[in-house]
C-alpha positions in Angstrom: 1.9 13.3 -11.5 1.8 12.8 -7.7 0.9 15.4 -5.2 2.7 14.5 -2.0 1.4 15.3 1.5 1.9 14.6 5.2 -1.0 13.6 7.5 -0.2 14.7 11.0 -2.2 13.9 14.2 -1.6 16.2 17.1 -0.8 14.3 20.3 -1.8 15.4 23.8 1.7 16.4 24.7 1.7 18.8 21.7 3.8 16.8 19.2 2.6 15.0 16.1 2.5 11.5 14.7 2.9 11.7 10.9 2.6 9.6 7.8 3.6 10.4 4.2 1.1 10.1 1.3 2.6 9.9 -2.2 -0.5 10.5 -4.4 -3.7 12.4 -4.1 -2.4 14.9 -1.6 -4.1 17.9 -3.4 -7.6 16.4 -2.8 -7.0 14.8 0.6 -8.7 17.4 2.8 -12.2 16.6 1.6 -11.6 12.9 1.8 -10.2 13.2 5.3 -13.2 15.3 6.4 -15.7 12.8 4.9 -14.2 9.5 5.9 -11.7 10.1 8.7 -13.5 12.2 11.4 -13.9 9.6 14.2 -10.7 9.2 16.2 -10.8 5.5 15.6 -10.7 6.0 11.8 -7.8 8.4 12.2 -5.9 6.0 14.4 -6.5 3.1 11.9 -5.2 5.4 9.1 -2.0 6.3 10.9 -1.4 2.7 11.9 -1.0 1.9 8.2 2.2 3.9 8.0 3.2 5.7 4.8 0.8 5.5 1.9 1.2 5.3 -1.8 -2.4 6.6 -2.0 -5.3 7.5 0.3 -8.6 5.7 0.0 -12.1 6.2 1.4 -11.3 3.8 4.2 -8.0 2.2 5.6 -8.8 -0.9 3.7 -8.9 1.1 0.4 -5.7 2.9 1.0 -2.5 1.6 -0.7 -0.1 1.2 2.2 3.6 0.7 1.4 4.1 -1.9 4.2 0.8 -3.8 3.9 0.3 -3.8 0.2 3.8 -3.3 -1.3 5.9 -5.2 1.3 8.1 -2.3 2.2 10.0 -2.8 5.5 8.1 -1.4 8.4 11.1 0.5 9.8 11.2 2.5 6.6 7.5 3.4 6.4 6.3 3.4 10.0 4.6 6.6 11.4 7.1 9.2 12.5 7.0 11.3 15.7 7.6 15.0 15.4 7.9 17.0 18.6 6.9 20.5 17.6 5.2 22.4 14.8 8.4 24.0 13.5 9.9 20.5 13.3 6.8 19.3 11.4 7.2 22.1 8.9 10.9 21.3 8.4 10.0 17.6 8.1 7.5 18.4 5.4 9.9 20.5 3.4 12.6 17.8 3.7 10.2 15.3 2.2 9.2 17.7 -0.6 5.5 17.5 0.2 3.1 20.1 -1.0 0.5 19.8 1.8 0.3 19.1 5.5 -3.1 17.8 6.8 -3.4 18.1 10.5 -6.0 16.4 12.8 -6.4 18.2 16.1 -9.4 18.5 18.5 -11.6 16.4 16.2 -11.0 18.7 13.1 -8.9 18.5 10.0 -7.0 21.5 8.6 -4.7 22.0 5.7 -1.5 24.0 5.0 0.0 24.6 1.6 3.7 24.1 2.3 5.3 25.8 -0.7 2.9 28.8 -0.3 3.9 29.2 3.3 7.7 28.7 2.9 10.4 30.8 1.3 13.6 30.0 -0.6 16.7 30.8 1.3 19.7 31.3 -0.9 22.0 31.2 2.1 20.7 27.8 3.2 19.9 26.6 -0.4 16.6 25.2 0.7 13.0 26.2 1.5 12.6 27.6 5.0 9.2 27.4 6.7 7.6 30.8 7.2 6.3 32.0 10.5 2.8 31.7 9.1 3.3 28.0 8.3 4.6 27.2 11.8 1.8 29.2 13.4 -0.9 27.5 11.3 0.5 24.1 12.5 0.7 25.2 16.1 -3.0 26.3 16.2 
């Protein structure tokens, strides 16, 4: 079974560039910290667009566009302007984790743990804690 995630890189203006990862999301933080610390490696990873699976290097990742011939406009990195938009984007994709790269460090947020079900809206709503953890 897949564990989906978003990898988000904070931009100087405060927004994020994101890609979706379909498999291996539960174990991605350790892999990101071991293999994707230099900014050049992070940029190369994001440049792949959405991933079926994360590898130890960009060459070892399975990228939907490069390896599975998905149209680029469908799998290209997405820009998200604020942390609350990132949280809503993650919930909309049904991901379990958000991995954020900012100031040379990786951090993780467990999306379902930091969201609550809204009967009124009939969907998960990001908690204040989730939004604050992404804004940090």
